[in-house]
N, C-alpha and C positions, 0 to 999 in steps of 0.2 A: 956750400950752400948748408943748410939742417933741413929736413923732413919732419913735420907734426905727423906729419894724415898714416893714423891705425893702420896698423900692417898683420894680419890676420898669423893666430900665435902658428906654430907649427902643430901643435897639437886639435886645434880647427881642423886644418886642410885637413890634417889625416883624417878626421872625425866624417867629413864633410865625401871624401873619399871614399869611404869605404859604405856611407848609404846609398852615393851613385854605382859603386860597385853591389849595392842589396848583400854583403858583407854585415851577417851580425854576432861584433866582438863588444867585449863588454869593455866601456870606454874608459873605464879606471885601470882598467889594466894598457888598455894606451898611451896611457894618460906619463905611469908611472916609470912607462918603458920609458917612453923618449925623456922622463926628465929627470934620468937616470944614465942613458947616454953619454958616451963622453963627449958630440959631438949635437949637445940638442943644439936646439933654434937652425940645423942646417936639415936640403936637403938627402944628404945622408944619411941622420938618425933617421930619418921621414923611412927613406930606402931599407933598412936593417931592419928596422921592428915588421917594414910589413914579408920581407923577402926570408924573417926569420917566424912569424905567423903562417908560408908561402901562399902568397895573395901576389 
């Protein structure tokens, strides 16, 4: 069965997480790093970016 429910993008999830953690990171940097990651759209990409930023 197909689902047409809008899923939040990894970019928006990462931005919301950083906001909740009160971290001020340039959103364009996050977007660029996520979109250039080999596993874009995965939790692995988010984890790698956050680890690289030491968060």
